[in-house]
N, C-alpha and C positions, 0 to 999 in steps of 0.2 A: 504493500500500500504506500510506503514511503516513496518508492520509485515513481508512482503515479503522481504524487504531490509535486515531486521535482519536475516531472514532465509538464504538469499543469502550470507551474511557475514560468516555464519557457513560453507559454502561449501568448503572454503579454507582448512578447517580441517576435511573434510568429513570422511576420513578413520578412523580418531581417534574418532570423535564424534558419529560415528554410530557403536556401538559395535556389535560383532558377536552374542552376546546373543539374539539380537533382530531378528535373522534370522530364528527362528523356523518357523514362518509364511511363510517366503520366501521359505524355503525348502518344506513346505507343498504343495505348488502350483505345481501340476503335470498335464501333458497333459492327462493322463488316466482318471483323475477325470473331467477335463474340457470336454473331448469328450463325456462322459456319459450324461452330461446335454445337450450338443449339439444334440446328437442322439435322445433324447426324444423330444426336441423342434422342430426338423426338421422332425419328424416322420409323417407318413401318418395320424395317429390319430389326430394330431393337424392341418392338412390341411392348412399349411402356415400361421397360426396365424393372420388372418385378424382381425383387431380391430373390436370388436362387435360380432365376431363369437363365436361359441361353442369352437373351437380350441383355440382362444385367451383366453377365460374365463378359460379353463383348464390350460393353461400356467400361467396365473395370480395366480390361486389357488395353483399351484405347488410352485411358489416362496413364496407365503404367508405362506404356510406350512413349507417350508424350513427356512424362517425367524423365525417362531415361534420355531422351533426345535433348532435353534441356540441361542435363548434367546434375539433376537432383540425386540425392543419395537415398538408398533404401535404409529404413531404420527398424524394420520389423523382422528380426532374425535374418537379415540379409535380403529381405523381400520388400516389394512395394505393396504387398497385401498383408492385412491383418485379418486372418480368417477366424470365423466362429460359426456355430451351428444355429439354425433357425428351423421353424416349421414352415412348410411350403404346400401350397395347394394350386393345382393347375386345372382350369375349367375347360373341358374338352367339348362339351355339347350343352346347348341351352335352347329349349323350346318352351313356349308358354302360350296357352290358348284359353279363351273365355268361351263357355258354351251356354247359350241362351236360346230357348225355344228350338232346340235341336240344331241351332246354327253355330258353327265353330269358327271363331275369329282368332287368327294368329296375331300375337302382339310382337312389337319390334324391339329387339335387343338393342339397348343403348338409348332408346327413346322412351318406350313405354315401361321398360324395366331393365334392371341389371342384376346379375348374381352378386351376392356378397362375396368377399374375397375367400372366406373359408366355408362356403356352401358345401354341403354334402351332396351325394348323388341321390336320385330317386325318380321313378316313373309313377306318377300319381294322377288319379282322376277322382275328384271329390268336391263336396260342397265347401263353401267358405264359411268360417265362423269368425265374426268380429268380436275381439276380446280387448277392446279399449287400449290400455297401456301395456297389456300383457303381464301384469303384476299379480302375484299370488302371495299375499301377506295376511292370511286370515286372523292371525293372532293380533294384528294391528287394526283389524276391522275393515280391511279392503282386499278383495279378491275378485279379479276379472274372470276367474274360472269357476266361481261359485254357481252351482246348480246349472251348469252348462256342459253338454256332452261334446267333446272335441275328438273323441276317439276315431281314428281313421280319416280325419279331416284336416284341411289346411286352415291355419289360423292367420288372421289379419290383425295387426296391432300397430299402434303408433310407435315410431322409431325412438323418439326421445322420451324422457321421463316427464311426469307432470311438473308444473311449476310449484305446486304445493307439496309439502313434505308429508310422507306417510306418518312419520314419527321421528323425533330427534334421536331415537334409539334404534331406528331401523338399520339393519345390516343388508338390506336388499342391494344386490349387485345390478347396476343399471346397464351393464354391457349387453350387446346384442347376442353374444353367445349364451349369456344367462337367460335372456328372454326366450331364446330358441330352446335351451335345455328345459326350461319350465314348461313350455308347450309340449315338448317331447315327452316329459314325464307324465303329462296329463293324457297322453295317448295320441297327440297330433302327429301328422306325417310330414308336415312342412310348414313354413312360416313366411308370411309376406310382411314387410315393413313399409310403412308410409310415413313421411315426415309430418309433424304436427301442422295442420293447415293454418293455424292462427299464430304461428311463429313469425317474428318480425321479418325474417328473410325466407322466401320460398326456396325450397331445395329440389332440384331436378334429380332423377336417378343418377347417383354418382358412383364411380368406381372407388372402392375402399377395401383395405385389408385390416382396418382398425375394428376388429370384432371383439377384442378383449381376451382375457385369459379364460381357461376352463377346458372342458371336455370337447374334443372334436367329434361332431356327430356325422360320421361318414355317410350315413344313409338318410339324411334329413336336409332337403333343399332349403336354402335361405335366400330370398330375393328382396330387392327394394323396388317398389313400384311407384309410378307417377300418380299425382293427385287425381288426374282424370280417370285413371284405371281404377283406383280405389272407389271413386264416386260411382262408376259403372257397376262395380261388384256389389255395392251396398244399396243402390237406389231403390230397387224393387221391394226391399224388405224394411227399410227405415223411413223412406219418404222424407228424409232430412239430408241436408248437405253434410259433407265431411266436417266443415267448420262448425255447424250446429251440433253435431255429435260431440266434438271436443268441448264445446261450450257447456253442453249439458252435463258431461262427466265432471268437468272442472268446477262447475257451479255447485252441483249436488254432492260431489265426491262419492257417487254411487255408481257401480258398474251398470252398463246397459248392453251386455253381451247377448249375442243372438246367432243361432244357426241360420244362414241365409240360403235362399233358393238357388242362387247362382252357382254354377259348377265351373271349376277350372281343371285344366289338364296341364301338367308340368312334367318335363323330361330333362333332367340335368345329369350330366356325367362329369365327375371330377376325380382327380387323383391326388391324394394327400400323402405327404411324407412328414413324419414327426421330426426327422433330422435331415437337414439339407445344408450344404456348405455355402456360405456367402462371405463377403469380405469388405472391410474398409480399405480404401486406397490412400497411401500416404507417401510423400517424398519430402526430403529435407534439403533446404538451402542453408548451408552452414555459415554462420556469421564470421566476419573477418577480424573482429577484436578478440584477443586471447582470453579476456575475462568475460566479456558480454556474450560471446558465442555459446556459453553454457546457460543462457537465458533464452526463452522461446516466445515468439509470437505465433499463434495458430490462425491460419486463414482457412475457413471451412464451409462446407455446404453438404447437403445430402444428395446422393447420386440416384437413389432408387425412386420409383414411382409405383403405380398400382397395376401395371401389366395390361393384359388383354383377355378376351373371353371368347371361347368357342371358335376361334379362328375367324370370327366375324367382325369384331371391333377391338380396338386397342385405345388406350388413353395416352396420348403423346407426351403430356407433361412438359411442354415447352417452357412455360413459366415455372411450373412446379415439378422438378426443380432443375431442369436442364439449364435454366438461366444462372442459378447460383453455381452449379458445377462448372459451366463455361467460364464464369467469373474467376473461380479459383485458378484455373489453367491460365487465363489471360493475365492475371496478376503475377503469377509465377514467371510468365514470359516477360512481363514488364520489368520485374526486378533484374532479370538476366540481361535486359536491354538498357538498363539505367547506367548512368555515368559511373556509379560506385556501388559495389555490393554492400548489403546491410551489415551492420556491426553485430547485431543480435541474430541468432538463428531463426529461420522461419520454417514452420512445418505446414505444408499444404496437405489438407486432409479432406477426403470425401467419405461421408458416412453411408453405410448401408442401413436399411430398415428403419428410417425415420417414420415411414408410413405405417408401421406396425406398433409404434410407440417408442421411438428413439432408441431402439436396441443397439444400433451401431455406436452411437455416442455414449451410451451407458457402458457398452463393452470397452470402449476406448478408455474412459476415465477410470475404470476398474482394472485395466491392463495397459496402462499408459507406457508408451515407448520412450517418454521423456519424464523427468521428475515433475510431478504436479506442482510442487512449490517453486519450480523454476519457470512456470508459465506466466508471463507478464500479462498477457491478454489473449482472449479468443474473439475473433471477428467472424461471425457466422451469417451466411446469406441464404435466404429462402424466399422464392417468389419475388425477384427483384426487377422484372422486366415488363411489368404491366401496371397500368394505373397512371397517376398524375404527379406524384411527389414521393420523396424518400422519408420513411419513418425508421427511426433507430430505437430499438427496444432495449430494455434492461438498464435504462439510464438512471432509474431511481436506485438500483442496486449497485451500479458502477458510475456514480455521478461525475467523478473526475474524468473518466474516459469519455463520457457523454459530452462534457464541456469541451474536451479536445475535438471531438467530432463536430460540434456546433461551430467552434472557432474556425476549423479548416473549411467547413461548408460555407461559412459566411464570406470567406475570401475567394473560394474557387468554384464550387459546384452550385451553391445558392439554391438548393432544392429540398432541404430538410424541413419538416414540420416540427412544431414545438412538442407535441405529445410524445410521451414515452411511458414506460411501466417498470415494475420490479419483478424479479423472480425468473429471469432468463427468457425463454422463448424457444420452443421446439428443441433442436439439438444443442442449443446453448444451455438448456436447463440442467442437464447433469453436471456441467462445469460449475454453474452457479451453486448447485447443491454441495459442491466440494470447496466452495469459497473462492473460486477463481473469477477474476474480473473478466468482463466480456461485453460485447455489443451484438445485438441481433438486427440485421438489416432486412427490411421488407419495403414494399411500396404501398401507398394508400390507394384505395378504390381499384384494386387490381385483381379481384377474385371472381370476375364474371364467368370465367371458364374453368374454375377450379375443379379438378377431378372429373372433367367432362371430356368427351371425345373431341371437343373443339379447342382444347388447349394446344394450339398450333403456333408455329413461328410467326405466321402472318398476323396474329393478334397482338404481337408485342409492341411496346412503345420503345423503339430503338434509341432515340435521344436520351430518354430517362434511364434506360438500361446502361448506356455508356457512362452517364454521369454517376450513377450509383457505384459502378465498378471503379471508376476513377477516385471517388471519395474513399472507398475502402482501401485502395492502393495508397493514397496519401496518408491516411491514418496509420496504416501498417508500416509505411516507410518512416513516418515520424517516430512511431514507437520503437522501431528497430534501430534507429540511428541516434536518438537523443539520450 
């Protein structure tokens, strides 16, 4: 912390103490170079970079080769990979039909519905049962499954929890896996999730592998459906809109579950592995100062996204997070093209499995290749190429670093907003929990395509992308040299 205060004291003389000769690396960072990497990472060839998939392995190999070409050093037992084990699920087939009045309507994967990342397999034809929030807590006086027969049927529930608490003492697990397991234990054969219609932001069917901990139900399909599909499934039996159904449950806090007349047919094939190898990718630029080279700046982003489904759709993840990954590489190139190499060492780090709950970042901090107490700062980038301005998080937890960022931005990039927060942010969070200073870089108003098949390179704001990467470069260069 004392080092950060010293750096902060230099800020008052920032324009003088940061000579223009250091800006060859800054000028090297250009959007045309960034977008080339994003286009490859979000290409059909890589199929959404799901951790453990062939596409993810290709992306990891790409960065390892780039790090080698730049002359970065391997630091994980002589390798650019830090390997660990994860669970993995590959969706091979997905078909979903609604049957009304003997008419069978096929729904569109990616538009009307998606499979949850850890869906099980199953070929089902059954009635729908609406079960509210999918909660079963009879001891607390609330049970969506009370007096309702779901045996052999497909359950439809709200994806999120209610805004009201069951009880301050409730140990109910709100994860989707738990909701699925609850339905399974009641006799259901599959589950459909629909986002709450009265939530402030409407959510389309998104690709996601954030299903929570717990038992993998290999023979239990888990799908997320669009609001319009849920309305169609329930209309004949409830005569109420989905919004009205949520209002009634929330107001009365009484379940209104019902077996519906609508029939669905679902055919899902998935292959699950409890253990699959994945890896973080990391390369070291060693500092030039004999003393300071034993201290580290980490420049990081997550490389993974949420993959594809049934060979029909994939989630490109151009903004999330091909943008941050491309930035890590471009900043490494910028340092190698600057007038002078940094005094402190810089570790360029790409995490796996952010999308399943920051597993790659957690694995790194628990198995760090550098001493944690020698890490001066972590600069983490996630979704930095869409939107209209730069937001820098964790400023309330690392206020000195945040002031440095604000000072640099005020002179050069002029794009930061005032708002920040405490407690890390995505992959920065495990570092925050270890007491390590860091900043989390994201953009404002940039989530229109988040986890959708439309998160493509053409949707990005390239001038903002370039500014954000330049800002991170300037901050990291300042920290590495002062």
